[in-house]
N, C-alpha and C positions, 0 to 999 in steps of 0.2 A: 166604408163610404166616407167621404170626405166632410170635415166640418164645415158647415155652410157659414158666409157672415155677407153682410150689407155695409155698404161702402158710403156714410153721407158726409156732404160737405168733403167731397171727394179728390178735388182739385185735379191733379194731374195724373193721380194714380199711385202714389208712393204708398200710403196704406195697403192696398190692393197688391203690389210688387213683394210688399214684404210678406203679407199673409199668403199668396200664392207660393211663394218660394216656400214657405214653412209646410206646406201641403193643404191649404185650406182651398174652399171654391166659393168665388163670389155669385151672389143670387140676385144682387138689385144694387144699382148707384144711385146716387143724387147730386147734383153739382149745377149750380144755377148760371156761374160764370160761361158764356159761349165760347171762348178761346179755350178753356180747360177743356171744355167737354169736346172739342174738335180733338185736341192732344190725346185725350183719356182714350176716345173712340178708335183713334188711329193705332193705338197701341194695343189696345185689349179688344176691340173689335165689338163692344157691347155697345147699344142705345143706353145713352143717359137721360134718366128723368131730371127734370129741371128743379123749379122750385118746392123746396121741403114742406112751407107751408100749404101746399096743394097734394102731399101725398095721403090718402087714404091707409090707413096701416092695414086694414084687412085686405087689402089687393097685394101687399109685398108676400113674397113667398116664403116660407118658413125658415126658420135660421136659427143657428146657436150663438153666434158671435156680433154685436153691432159695433162699428167703428165709426169715430167722428170727431175731425179735428174743427171744431166749432168754433166760431166767433163767439166772445165774450160781450154781454151787455149787461146793464145794471138792470136790476128786478124791481120794478116800479113798487110793488107792495110787500117786498120782502120781509121775513120777518114775523108774518102775521099766522106761521105754524098751520098753513092749509095744503102740505103736500106742494105738489106740482101744479096746484092752482096758482101759488105765489109766484111762478115763473111767466104768467099769461103775458104775451105781446112780445115774446123773445124767442130765439129760434131755438133755444135750450127746451122751451117748453113743446117743440114739435119733436125734437128727441123722445120726449118723456112720454108724448102722446104713443109714440110707435112701441117703447119700451113696454107701458102698461097694456098695449094691446096684445104684444106678442110674447113678452116675458122671455127673453133670451137669456141662456145661462150666463154669458160675461157680455159687458159692456166695457169699450176701451175708449176713454176720451182724452185726446190730446191738445194742451193749449200753450201760451207763453208761459213762463214762470211766474210773471207778475200778475197772472191770474188770481194768486193767493192774495193779494192786497188789491185787487180791483174792487173800487167802488168802498172802500174802508172796509174791506175781507167780508162785504156783506152777500157778495156775488159767489164767493167760494163755499162760505157756510151754507147759502141757499142750495146749491149744487149738491154738497154733500149730504144735507137733510133729505132733499129732495129723494135722493137715490136709495136713501135707505128706508124712508118713506114706503118707497115702491118695492119693497122687500128683499133688497141687496146690500151685502158684505161690502164696504168700499174702503179701499186703500189708496195710498197717492204717493209719488214721490218724483222729485225733479230727477231726470236721466239726462246724462252728457252724452252727445254723440262722440266724444273723444275716447269714450271708455268700452266703444264698440266697435273699433277697427277704422275709423275714420281720422282724417287728422283736421278735426274742426271742433272748436269750442262753441257747442251748440246745447245751450240747455232749455228744455222743455217739461213742464208738468205733464205725467200721465195718472189718469184717475182710474182705477181698476175697479169694478162693480160687478161681484159675481153671487150667484145663487148658492154654490157647492163650495164652503169655506171660503177662506180668505187667499187674496192675489197675494204671494210673497215676493217681495223687490229684492231678497236676498237670495233668491233662489237664481236670478238671472246671471247668465255666464259672461263677464267679461274679459275684455282683450286686453293683451299688452299694448302701450301706447304705440301707434303709429306716426310718420311725420309728413309733410307736404310735399318734400321732395320725391317721394315716392310715386305720388300722383299726377304729376304735371306731364304736360305734352313735351315730346321730345324735339317736335318741328312745327313751325305754322308760321302765321303772320303777327310774331309777337309785337306788343306795344310799349318800346322800352323808353325810360327816361332819359336824358342826357344829363351827365356829371352834373351840371350846373342848377339842375332843377331839385338837386335832393341833398340832405344831409344826414350823414349816418351817424349814429352815436358811438361814444368809446364804451366799450366793456359790457355790452347789451346783456340784460338777464334773463334767464328762462322763467316765466312765472309760475305759478300751482298750474294755471290751465293750459300750461303747455305753450303759450305764446311767447314768442321773441319778438318784442318790439325793437325794430334795430334803427329807426331812422324815421324821416319824415319830408315831405316835400316842402321846397323853401316857397313859402306863401309870404305877403307882405304885413307884416305886424308890427304891433309896437314891442320894440325893444329895448326903451330907455329903462335902465333899472334892472334888467334882466341878467343873472348871473352867467357866467360863461359855462357851456356844455348843460344849460338847463332849457335851453330854447324850446325843446321838445314839450315842457309841461306848459307850455303857452296854450291857453284855450282855443285859440285858432287853429291848432294841430288837431282836429278832432279825427275820427274814425276814417272817412275818405282821404286825409291826408297821410295816413301812416303807413308804414312801409314795416313787415315782417318777414323776419327770416324762412326760409324753407326748410331750415334745420329743426323748425316747431311745428305747431300746430296754425291753424288758419283761425280767423275772428268768425262768428256766425254770419252766415252769407245771407243778406237781406233782401228785401223784395224789390229795391230799386237800386239801379245801379250808381246814381249819385249820393246814394245811402253808405255806400262803400263797397264798390267791387275793388278790393285792396290790392296796393301794392306789393310786390313781394322782391325780397332781396335774394340773389343767387350767389354765394359766397365764392363757387368755383369759377364763375365768371366776373366777379364783381362789377354785377350789372342789376338795376332795378327794372321791373316791367308789370303790368298789369297782369292779373290773373284773368286765364280765359274763359269762355263760356264752357267749352268742353270741360275743362278744370273744376269749374263750380258745379256742373251736374256729377262729375266722378266724386268728388268729396263730400256729396249729398248719398252717394252710394247708387246712382243710376247707371245702368250698363251705356258704355258708349255706342251700341245701336238703338237706344231709346230715341223715337222719332219726337223732334221738338217743332216747337210752332215755327212759322216761317218769319216772324218777326221777331227781332232781337229784344226790342223793350219788353215783349211779352214772355221771352225764355226768361230774361231777369225777374220778372215779376212772378212767373210761376214757379221756379226753382226756389227762390226766397220763400215763396208760402207754401212750400212743401215740407215734407217729413225726410228724416235720416233713416232710409231703407234700413240697414243694419240692426237700427233700435229696435225698430218696428218687428222684424224678421225674430230678433231674440224674444220679444214679448210674444209674440205666436208660439215661438217653440216651447215657450217655458208655459204657456197656459196649458198646452198638452201634458207637459212633463208633470205639471201639478195636477192632474187629473180633475180640472175644473169644469170639463165638457162631459164628465160622466157622473151617474147619480152613485158616488161612494162617499161613504164619511171621511172627511178631513180632519187633520189635526186641529185642536182648539187653539186660538189665539187670543188670549186674555191680556188684560192689564199693562203692568209696564213694558211687557214686552212687545205688544202690539204698537205701544207709543213709540217703542225702540226702532223698530224695523219701519215702519211706514210712513211717520210724519216728517 
């Protein structure tokens, strides 16, 4: 029998796609946004439950894995050491209600990497302590999509809570770097910039992230006193105006086009154009036949808020490989080794 999971804060189904590809079965889904519900149902065929705060945990079918890419909120009375009661009034509390009732073997939580520093680190500390108080071994790590077969520098924190041993992030199988040029459309109605609309910089360098910042759009800016060839350092040249080479990776796809559907430089053509929507979905790991929302604005929002599917697939695969779904003794991880591997 396939291991079963529930998909909370499901969005358009990135978590589900990754886990189903790894051989799991979805038995319950919750997502409050109606536009996301529409896309999810069109692709997976299941009815989506809406507001998580209205879920009665006893009505959820039995499952082994809980998935949640949840929004973070400050905890109003955190630090009182009352277990998950400290999280009342937040959506995380509703996740905990379900965990407490159903006791899944594995909980997978995903969020932006800045969750660690949210509300002066109180939010993150309360999340970890709450999961431990509920009887789980907790490990966490920031994972980057560029390490799992996608040309995108997208960092997200994964929190793994397990009943049977610890999830070991060092067991994940990473892939060799791939580059944006191999994920692009070969034809389409591309939005090119005219030569006078941008400036390329001399000798662009490849960053540790794999990004190659190669130029910027020409915007009106204060130029007095700016040294030659340092115009790209001006604060007005923020992400939406930057140009990246397709010989490297792409920055994080945001949830709004105005926040940065970035421009890409094609060296072989010596041209600059915008990334297409097809390309946005592709560098998140979505298949080309994925059914998208009919409105362009919703498509940008939904893909920017989704997850990198190959990362999710590898987490799902590794859960099985590490035998965290069966009742077998696992190797102990203590002291300095735990700190080294998981923090």
